[in-house]
C-alpha positions in Angstrom: 225.0 200.1 41.8 223.7 197.0 43.7 221.8 196.9 47.0 220.3 194.1 49.1 216.5 194.1 48.4 214.4 192.9 51.3 211.6 192.1 48.9 213.6 189.8 46.6 215.9 188.6 49.4 218.9 189.1 47.2 221.3 191.8 46.0 219.7 193.6 43.0 221.0 196.0 40.5 219.6 199.5 40.8 217.6 200.3 37.7 216.2 203.9 38.1 212.8 204.5 36.7 213.8 207.9 35.4 217.6 207.6 35.1 219.7 209.4 36.1 217.3 210.5 38.8 216.8 208.1 41.8 213.7 208.5 44.0 214.2 207.6 47.6 211.7 207.6 50.5 213.2 207.1 54.0 211.1 206.7 57.1 211.9 209.6 59.4 211.5 210.2 63.1 208.4 210.1 65.3 209.0 213.5 67.0 207.9 212.7 70.5 211.4 212.4 72.1 215.1 212.9 71.4 216.5 210.4 68.9 219.0 207.9 70.4 222.1 206.7 68.7 220.3 203.7 67.2 218.1 206.2 65.3 221.1 208.2 64.3 222.8 205.1 62.9 219.9 204.7 60.6 219.8 208.3 59.5 223.5 208.4 58.8 223.1 205.2 56.7 220.4 206.9 54.7 222.9 209.8 54.2 225.6 207.4 53.1 223.2 205.8 50.6 222.4 209.2 49.1 226.0 210.3 49.1 227.0 207.2 47.3 224.3 207.6 44.7 225.5 211.2 44.1 229.1 210.1 43.8 228.0 207.6 41.1 226.5 210.6 39.1 222.9 209.9 40.0 220.6 212.8 40.8 218.7 212.0 43.9 215.1 213.0 44.9 215.1 212.2 48.6 212.0 212.4 50.9 212.4 212.0 54.7 209.1 212.3 56.5 208.3 213.7 59.9 205.7 211.6 61.9 204.1 214.2 64.1 200.7 212.5 64.5 199.1 209.0 64.4 201.8 206.7 65.7 200.1 204.9 68.5 201.9 203.1 71.3 200.6 199.7 70.1 200.9 197.9 66.7 197.3 197.0 67.3 196.3 200.6 66.6 195.4 200.9 70.3 196.5 203.1 73.1 197.6 206.7 73.0 199.3 208.6 70.3 202.9 208.8 71.3 203.0 212.6 70.9 199.8 213.0 73.0 201.2 210.8 75.7 204.4 212.8 75.9 202.4 216.1 75.8 200.4 215.0 78.9 203.6 214.0 80.6 205.3 217.3 80.0 202.1 219.4 80.5 202.3 220.8 76.9 200.1 220.4 73.9 201.0 217.9 71.1 201.9 220.6 68.6 204.5 222.1 71.0 206.0 218.6 71.6 206.2 218.0 67.8 207.9 221.3 67.2 210.4 220.9 70.0 211.6 217.5 68.8 211.3 218.3 65.1 213.6 221.3 65.6 216.0 219.2 67.5 216.0 216.5 64.9 216.7 219.0 62.1 219.6 220.5 64.1 220.9 217.0 64.6 221.0 216.4 60.9 223.3 219.4 60.6 225.5 218.5 63.5 226.1 215.1 62.0 226.8 216.5 58.5 223.8 214.6 57.1 222.7 216.0 53.7 219.5 218.0 53.7 216.7 215.9 52.1 214.9 217.4 49.1 211.6 217.1 51.1 210.8 216.7 54.8 207.0 216.6 54.8 205.1 216.5 58.1 202.1 214.2 58.5 200.1 217.1 60.0 200.7 219.2 56.8 199.2 216.5 54.6 196.0 215.5 56.3 193.9 216.2 53.1 196.2 214.0 51.1 195.7 211.2 53.6 192.0 211.6 53.6 192.0 211.5 49.8 194.1 208.4 49.8 191.7 206.6 52.2 188.8 207.6 49.9 190.4 205.8 47.0 190.7 202.7 49.1 187.1 203.0 50.3 185.9 203.4 46.7 187.7 200.1 45.8 185.9 198.3 48.6 189.1 197.8 50.7 188.0 199.4 53.9 185.5 198.8 56.7 184.3 200.8 59.7 184.2 199.8 63.3 183.5 201.8 66.5 187.0 203.3 66.7 187.9 203.9 63.1 188.3 203.0 59.4 190.4 199.9 58.8 192.1 198.3 55.8 190.8 194.8 55.0 194.0 192.8 54.6 192.0 189.8 53.2 191.4 191.8 50.0 195.1 192.2 49.4 196.5 188.6 48.9 200.1 189.8 48.5 200.1 191.2 52.1 202.8 188.7 53.3 205.3 189.3 50.4 207.8 191.7 52.1 207.9 190.2 55.6 206.9 186.7 54.5 204.6 186.4 57.5 202.8 183.4 58.7 199.3 184.7 58.4 197.9 182.1 60.8 200.2 183.3 63.6 199.0 186.9 62.9 195.4 185.9 62.9 195.9 184.3 66.3 197.0 187.6 67.7 200.7 186.8 68.0 201.7 190.2 66.7 198.9 192.5 68.1 196.4 192.6 70.8 193.0 191.1 69.9 190.2 193.5 68.9 187.0 191.6 68.5 185.5 194.1 66.1 188.2 193.6 63.5 187.6 191.2 60.6 191.2 189.9 61.1 193.6 191.0 63.8 196.2 192.1 61.2 193.8 194.6 59.7 195.1 198.1 60.4 193.8 201.5 61.0 193.6 204.1 58.2 191.6 206.7 60.3 191.0 206.7 64.0 188.0 208.4 65.6 188.5 210.9 68.4 187.2 209.7 71.7 183.7 210.9 72.6 185.0 212.3 75.9 187.2 215.4 75.5 188.9 217.1 72.6 192.2 215.9 71.2 195.0 218.4 70.5 195.3 216.9 67.0 192.1 216.0 65.3 190.5 216.8 61.9 187.1 216.6 60.2 186.8 213.8 57.7 184.0 212.1 55.7 184.0 209.4 58.4 184.0 211.6 61.5 186.4 213.7 63.5 189.7 212.0 64.2 193.3 211.5 63.0 195.1 209.4 60.5 196.7 206.0 61.3 200.5 205.8 61.3 201.0 204.0 58.0 198.8 206.1 55.7 201.0 209.2 56.0 203.9 207.5 54.2 201.7 206.2 51.4 200.1 209.6 50.8 203.3 211.6 51.0 205.3 209.2 48.9 202.6 209.4 46.2 202.6 213.2 46.3 206.3 213.7 46.1 207.6 210.6 44.2 204.6 209.1 42.4 203.1 205.7 42.7 206.4 203.8 42.3 209.8 204.9 43.7 213.2 203.4 43.2 214.2 202.9 46.8 212.2 202.8 50.0 214.4 202.7 53.2 213.9 202.1 56.9 215.0 200.1 59.8 214.4 196.3 59.8 211.9 196.9 62.6 209.6 198.5 60.0 209.4 195.3 57.9 206.7 193.2 59.6 204.2 196.0 60.3 204.8 199.5 58.9 206.3 198.7 55.5 204.0 195.6 55.1 201.0 197.9 55.7 202.4 200.6 53.4 202.7 198.1 50.6 199.2 196.8 51.1 197.5 200.2 51.0 199.7 201.8 48.3 199.7 198.9 45.9 196.0 198.3 46.4 195.2 201.9 45.7 197.7 202.6 42.9 197.9 199.2 41.2 201.6 199.5 40.9 204.6 198.4 43.0 205.4 200.9 45.8 209.2 200.5 45.5 211.6 198.6 43.4 214.2 198.2 46.1 213.5 197.9 49.8 216.6 199.0 51.7 216.6 198.1 55.5 219.3 198.9 58.0 219.9 196.4 60.8 219.6 196.9 64.6 222.2 198.5 66.9 222.9 197.0 70.3 224.5 198.9 73.2 226.9 196.8 75.3 225.2 193.7 73.9 221.7 194.8 74.7 218.9 196.2 72.6 218.3 199.9 72.9 215.3 200.4 75.2 214.0 203.3 77.3 213.1 200.8 80.0 216.8 199.8 80.1 217.8 203.5 80.2 220.4 202.9 77.5 219.1 205.4 74.9 222.4 207.3 74.5 222.0 210.6 72.6 224.4 213.0 70.9 224.9 215.1 74.0 226.1 212.0 75.8 228.8 211.5 73.2 230.0 215.1 73.2 230.1 215.2 77.0 232.9 212.7 76.7 234.9 215.0 74.4 234.2 212.7 71.5 233.4 214.4 68.2 230.2 213.6 66.2 232.5 213.2 63.2 234.1 210.2 65.1 230.5 208.9 65.6 230.0 209.1 61.9 233.2 207.1 61.4 231.9 204.5 63.8 228.8 204.0 61.6 231.0 203.8 58.5 233.1 201.1 60.1 230.1 198.7 60.2 228.0 197.3 57.4 224.4 198.5 57.4 223.1 195.0 56.7 224.6 193.4 59.8 223.7 194.1 63.5 226.1 196.7 64.8 227.5 197.0 68.3 228.0 200.2 70.3 230.2 200.7 73.3 232.1 203.8 74.3 235.3 201.8 73.9 234.4 201.2 70.2 233.5 204.9 69.9 236.8 206.0 71.4 238.5 203.6 68.9 236.7 205.4 66.1 237.9 208.7 67.5 241.5 207.5 67.5 241.1 206.2 63.9 239.8 209.5 62.8 242.7 211.3 64.4 245.1 209.0 62.7 243.6 209.7 59.3 243.9 213.5 60.0 247.5 213.0 61.2 248.4 211.0 58.1 247.0 213.6 55.6 247.2 216.9 57.4 251.0 217.0 57.8 251.2 218.2 54.2 251.2 221.9 55.2 254.4 221.4 57.2 256.2 219.1 54.8 259.6 219.7 53.2 258.8 221.6 50.0 259.8 220.3 46.6 259.1 221.3 43.1 258.8 217.7 41.9 255.3 216.3 41.6 254.7 212.9 43.1 253.3 210.8 40.2 252.9 207.8 42.5 250.7 209.8 44.8 248.4 210.7 41.9 248.3 207.1 40.8 247.5 205.8 44.3 244.8 208.5 44.9 243.1 207.6 41.6 243.2 203.9 42.4 241.8 204.6 45.9 238.9 206.7 44.6 238.0 203.9 42.2 238.1 201.3 44.9 236.0 203.3 47.3 233.4 203.9 44.7 233.4 200.3 43.6 232.9 199.1 47.2 230.1 201.6 47.9 228.4 200.4 44.7 228.6 196.9 46.0 225.8 197.0 48.5 227.1 200.1 50.3 230.2 198.2 51.6 231.5 201.1 53.8 234.0 198.9 55.8 235.8 197.9 52.6 235.7 201.5 51.3 237.1 202.7 54.6 239.9 200.1 54.4 240.9 201.4 51.0 241.2 204.9 52.5 243.4 203.6 55.3 245.7 202.0 52.8 246.2 205.3 51.1 246.7 207.0 54.4 249.5 204.6 55.2 251.3 205.5 52.0 250.8 209.3 52.5 252.0 209.2 56.1 255.4 207.8 55.0 256.1 210.8 52.7 257.9 213.9 54.0 258.4 216.0 50.8 255.5 217.7 49.2 254.9 220.0 46.3 252.3 222.7 46.1 250.5 220.7 43.3 250.6 217.6 45.5 248.9 219.6 48.3 246.1 220.6 45.9 245.7 217.0 44.8 245.3 215.8 48.4 242.9 218.7 49.2 240.8 217.7 46.2 240.8 214.1 47.5 239.6 215.3 50.9 236.7 216.9 49.1 235.9 213.6 47.5 236.1 211.8 50.9 233.8 214.4 52.5 231.3 214.2 49.7 231.2 210.3 50.0 231.6 209.8 53.8 230.7 213.1 55.3 234.1 213.4 57.2 237.2 215.5 56.7 240.6 213.9 56.7 242.6 217.1 55.9 242.5 219.9 58.5 244.6 223.0 58.2 245.5 225.1 61.2 247.5 228.3 61.5 250.3 228.3 64.0 251.0 231.2 66.3 254.5 232.7 66.5 254.9 231.1 69.9 253.9 227.7 68.5 256.4 228.1 65.6 259.1 229.0 68.1 258.3 225.9 70.2 258.7 223.7 67.1 261.9 225.4 66.1 263.3 225.1 69.7 262.3 221.5 69.9 264.2 220.8 66.7 267.3 222.4 68.2 266.9 220.4 71.4 266.7 217.2 69.4 269.9 218.1 67.6 271.6 218.8 70.9 270.2 215.5 72.2 268.4 217.4 75.0 265.5 214.9 75.0 263.8 216.2 78.2 263.5 219.7 76.8 262.3 218.3 73.4 259.7 216.3 75.2 258.6 219.3 77.2 258.1 221.3 74.0 256.1 218.5 72.4 253.9 218.2 75.4 253.1 221.9 75.4 252.2 221.7 71.7 250.0 218.6 72.2 248.1 220.5 75.0 247.4 223.1 72.4 246.1 220.5 69.9 249.2 220.2 67.7 250.9 216.9 67.1 254.4 216.3 65.7 255.9 213.6 63.5 259.6 213.5 63.1 261.0 212.4 59.7 264.8 212.6 59.9 265.7 216.1 61.0 262.3 217.5 59.9 259.4 218.0 62.3 256.0 217.7 60.6 253.0 219.0 62.5 249.3 218.3 62.3 246.1 219.0 64.2 245.2 216.6 67.0 241.5 217.6 67.3 
């Protein structure tokens, strides 16, 4: 399996440290608000990565963290904690805010058929691990103290620029962050922030340096070390994590552990909505409920993600989403007619050959830098073949049902859906067949329309009427 590695700037072969196990750390949500679809694009792509690894017979050890403390509103480690800011706005405490949005996020994983990670550690449950990690950095002389906290001294980690390939002079001039005159260099980042002298924070802990809370970056280093060891196979996140969060993770982890943090850095590209970046100020942060309110399934949303390559900037419009819904319905139509087909005792050998070829192609495309559009194209080619059949054996049905399991395990969508017809629906189909034989097209169309209103589509092959679910 090969993936684009941000660190090497090339597609690298995956070489697991403990084959067949693949260790993966994925940056999870900061639980101060509802995730928008840009966030969900990223999480679905994590899921597709894990599913692809499993399909290629790897055992995955997947960590997805929950940031419930420490993520400040500024990359300069200044301003309010995002959770605290939201808590003040909603007149709740930070713990209540974190629980509300963590619970929502976990329910969203289920709604989107995202596999459950092996570990979903919360930053607040690993405060001691973070303190212990900072102690190691302190013992190695890599930290310093100023009035508002303990900072990592970037000058003592010469490889700091290797992931983002930053121009350090620009960073020193304050291009990336606000200037803090107490810092040795403006790119130095907080490991531990002190609580303000006025008032008590909702989230604060005792530490060797004083009461306070961890910086944003230290949680990932501490939890990755605990659950995956000093070096993991794959570290994943959005491309927005490259210049700050992941660069800082590498610095503190590799300085502390003396080993590479990850062998492959997997980054998903941005999503734009109607040509614009997702932004709360633009009020374009579409969520899952916005999708469902338009009678579009979340399975169709998954298919929209699959249609685009993770490495390229993706576009979102409701027109594109409606197109994905239509594409999903077409796949279901092309495969789900099998329960109403003309029965035969003869097995279709070509069907088995085509399915085997399609599975191999889909796996090969997914192994080639997670090329979901090409893998999906192979699926559509098979659907075109299957849709032109009208005779089916019981063994053929089993073969297609097993293929549906394969597609679900790889893509997280179902292309075969079985429904049970009522006696009235069976009679409508039978009557329509007779209307067609009598060339009573108006009555035939009336029967078809009634069935469609009940979620049942029809496809005529000769004198046979094959039915399938529309929803």
